[in-house]
N, C-alpha and C positions, 0 to 999 in steps of 0.2 A: 504494500500500500504506500503510495507517495503522499508526503506532506511537505509543507514549507518549513514548519518548525515542529520538532518533537521536544516537549518539556519533560524532564525526568524528575519526578518529585512534586507532590501537590500539597506541601506544607504551606504556611502562611505566605512565604515569599514566592514560591512557584505558582501558587494559585492566584496571587495578586498580579503576577506578570501575565498569566494567561488571560485574566480579565482585562488588563490594560491593553491587550492586543485586539479587543473587540472592534469590529468595524475596519480592520486592516485589509480585508479582502484576502488574507492568507489562510491556508488550510492548516489547522493546528491539531496536535494530539498531545494528550497529557497522560503519562504513565505513572500509576501509583499502586503500591502493593496492597494498601488497605484503606478503605473509606474511613473518614473520621468518626470517632465515637459519638453516639447520640448525646445530646445535652440532657442534663437532669437538674434537680434542685440543689444538689451539692455544689459547693464552691470548688472550682478547679484550682489545684495547687500551682499550676503553671501560669504565672501572671506576667504581663508585659507592661512597661511604661511607654506608651505610644507618644512620640513627640508631635507637636502641632504640624510639622512638615509632613510626617507620615499620615497624620489624621487627614490632612488636605488631600493627599494621594488617595487614601481610602474613600474620601468623600467623592472624588472624581470618578471612582468606580461604582458609586451608588451604594456602597456598603456601610459607610459610617452612619448614615441617617437611619439605618435599619437596626442599629445596636439597641439593646434593651437598656434604657437609661437607669433602670433599677439595678443593673449589674456592672456599671462603669462608674469611675470616680475621678474627677479632675483634681490635679495637684496644684494648689495655689502657692505653697511655700515649701522649701526644703531646708532642713536644719542638719548641718554636718558637724560632728564633734571629733576632735583628735584624741590622742591617748594622754593628753594633759588636760587638767580640769578647765582651764580657761581658753583652750584652743577651740575655736568654733568659726563656722562660716554659714551664713544664711543667704538664701536666694528667695526673692519674692517676684511672683508674676506681676503684681501690681506695680512695683517699682520699675520693672523692665518694660511696662506698657503692653503686657501680653495678657490674654484671657486666662491662660493656665500654663504651667511649666510642662505638663504632660497629662495624659489620661491613663489611668490604670484599668486594665480589663483582662478578662480571662482568655487564655489561648483557645480553649474549646469553643467558646461563644463566637469568637471572630472566625475561627476555622469553619464552623458550621455555616455561617452566613456566606463566606466565600464559596464553599462547596455548593450551596444552593444556587448561587449565581452561575457557577460552571455547568451545572446540570442542564441549564436552559440556554446556554450560549451557542449561537449560530456559528458554524464553521469550526467548532471544537469537538473532537472525539475524546471522551473520557475512557481511558483503558484501565479498568480497575475491577477486580484485583488482578494484577499481573506485574511482572518485574523484568528488567533487562538482564540479559545474561551474556551478551556479546555485542561489541561495538567495533565497527570498521569505519575509519575516516578516510574517504577518498577525495581526490582533488575536486570532483564535481558534486559530491553528495556524501552523506553518512548513512550507513546501514546498521540498524539496531535489531538484534534478535531477542525475542521475548521468551520467557519461560513457557508460555503456551504454545510455542513453536512458530508464532507469527513473526514476520520480518517487516520492519518499517523502514522506508527510505525517506530521508529528510535533507533539505538544504542546510538546516541549522539544528544543532542539538543544544538545548539550554539545560545545564546541570543545576538542579535546585534540590539535590538529594542529601543535603546536610554535610556535617563535618567529615564524615567518613565516606564521602561521595564515591559511589561506584563509577559514575560517568567520568569524573575527574581522573580517577585511577586508570580506567580503561583507555583514556585519551593520553595517558603518559605524562600528565602535568604534575610536576613535583611540588612539594610543600615544605615550608619551614615550620616546624612544630616543636613545642615544648610543653611539658606538664608543669603546673604550679604546685603539684603535690598537695592540692587543696580540693575540697568538695564543697559544692553549694548545697546547703540544707534549706529546703523550702517547706513552708506550712502556712496555714491560715488560722487566725485567732479572732475571738471576740475580745473587746477591750473595755475596761471599766470607765475610762475617760474618753471624751470625744477627741478625735484626731484633728478635727477642724481642717480637713483637706491638706494636711501637712505630711510630707515624707521626712523620715529621719534616717540618718546614717551615722554609725559610730565606727571609727577606725580604732580597733582595739588590739591588744597584744595577741589575742587568739583569733584574729581575722577581722573581716569587715561585716558588720551587721546592718541590714537595712529594714526599716519598717515602711511598707507601702500602703497607703490608705485604700480601703474598699468601701463600698456604700454602707451606710449605717455605722454602727460601732464595731467595725471589723477592720483587720489589717492582714496583709500577707507579709511574710518575712523571707529574706534571703540572707543566710549566714554563710559567708565564704570563709572557710576555716580549714586548718590542717586536717589531714585524713584521720589521725588518731582522735582529735577532739570531736570531729563529726561522728565517728563511731560511738564515742561516749554519749553525745547528745541523743543519737538515734536509739540507744539502748535504754534510755531513761523511761520510767513510768510517765504517763501523760502529765500528771500534776507537777512532777519534778521538772519536766521539760518546760512547761509553762512558766514555772517560777524562775528557771534559769534564763529564759528569753526575756522575761520582764526585768530581772535584775541587770542583765547585760544592757538593756535599753534604759537604764537609770530610772526605772519606774515612771517613764514619761507618760504612759497611758494606763497606769494602774495595773490591777490584776488582769491576767490574760487567760482565756479559755480556749482550748484546742478545738477547731472546727473541722480540720481534715488531718489525716495522717501525714507525718513528715516524709518527704521524699529527698533523695540525694542525686546529684549529678556531678561528674568529675569536671574540674576546671582546667582549661588549657588555652594556649595561645597558638593560633595557626594562621598562616598566610600562604596562599598559592603563589607559585612563582609567576604566574600570569593569569589574568582573567579571561583571556581570549586566545584561541588558537584556531587554525583552519577548521571550519565547520563546527566549532563548539565555543560556548560562552558559559562562564560560571557566575552564579548569583547566590547571595545569601551565604549561609555557613559552608557551602561548597567552596567558596573562595576565601573566606576569612572568618575567624572565630576570635572573640575578644573576652577578656575577663569581665564578669557582669557588674563590676563595681560602678561603672558609669551608666549602666542600663541602656546601652545604645546598640546592642547587637542586632536586634530585630529591625530597628530603625535604619541601620546601615544596609540591611538586606532589602528593605522596602525602597531605599534609594537606588540600589542596583536594579530592581525590577522596574522602577519608574524611568530611570535613565536609559536602560536597554530598550524598553518599549518605545520611548520617545524617539530614539535614534532610528529604530526600525520603521516607525510610522512616518518618518520624514526622509526616507531613503530615496530622494528624488532621482539621483543619478544611478541607482542600483536596483535592478530587478530582483537580484539574488540576496535574500536576507542573510545568507551565510558568507557573503563577500568579506574577506579578511579586513579590508580597509574600513568597512562599517564597524566590525567588531573591535578594531583598534580605537575607533572613536569612543566606543563605550569604555574601553579599558582606560583611556586617558581621562575621560569624564569622571571616573570613579577614583582615580589614583590619589588625589589630594585628601578627600574625606577619609578613605580607608587608612592611609598612612598616618594622618593626624590622630585619628582615634586610636589606632594601634599603639602609637608612641605614647599617648597620654595614659591609656589604661594600663599598659605594661609598665610605664614609668611610675605611676602611682602605686601599683601593686608592689613593685620593688621597694619603693621608698617606705611604704607603711609596713612592709614585711620585715624590714631591717630592724634588728634589735636595738633598743635604747640609744644612749649616748648622743653623738652628733646627729645621727639620722632622726632621732626623736625631736631634738631641738629644731632642726631644719623643717620637718614636716609640720610641726605645730606652729612655728613662726610663719610658715607659708600660708596656713589657713587664716591666721589672724591678719596677716598683711593683705591677703586677697579680700577679706571681709571689710577692711578699712578703705579699699579703693573701689568706689562705685563704678568707675569706667571699666575697670578690669572685670568686675563681677558681671556687668551687663554684656560685655563681649563674650564671656563664657556662657551666659544664658542664651544669647542669640545663636551661638554655635549649637548649643544643645537643642534649641527649638527647631532646628532643621529648616 
């Protein structure tokens, strides 16, 4: 079967790219091993902080307006604390002239809405459940063999299949990767005190703890911490775990009650050697993975989807969406954002992971200095807003 574009992976980034290509006149296929889980009343432990830039992209797809406002929460302020009592940094949407710094929402809710859109998209074939088992990149096209035995021919393959991307590996694109020897522990809680649409973050000796506001008196936490400490947290009885998270958060929101079982995911830094090669482009975690301390990983992926779609939709001089000159445009368009965020998140992780002494003095002084300089604070906010 011949297609113009075959997208491998229908996660948030792959699905948003497919939707962004509506009306392109191109024939698309989207290959996914498993349809998303159905929504239920329980709160999803996988939470994202969506930047205003990403929200605008999702709005352009017709998805944002369909979100259940009872399951999303805008962030109006962010309070950051260092490992010294007086080291702090505060960001305010109001002071920056923005409606919000970010919007917190559940992965499952957004994934469900994207999938519903894909099911009715003209010119798109959803191939699910199925998965790719072989890839051949030729000068004029790419050939993809599926586990079902079907073979797809495409002018362009878009790899959106995550950090351990099969498509990237099959194309022979190398990566620079390192483990932080840390785990992200995530869970949802009820809180005794109102969060007032404020996100909190503590840089501690045992890692980075973030409280993200959810609707009502609820929060989601991400505790990026060494493997041994994560194992200790996950082995605790629920009451002890709640008490430990509340204590680590300096009692900012009072007593906490566990709403969902804690989950863990390994933390790593990864960058592909290139985002584009003949007949293939990488988007999202297939091309780059960041430490979650800045909460920008999915936003960077949405930027990939938006920019690649924009370039392909304006391919005036090229009939072939897999033309390498087009794909190089995409790679150049994404280079600055990816490099900047990779350097910032990796640098902050190194700085705050360094034990005491000079490193402690520098990082805490840096928080206070930034907090005292409104111009610098607003520059950082504008960057984060996307």
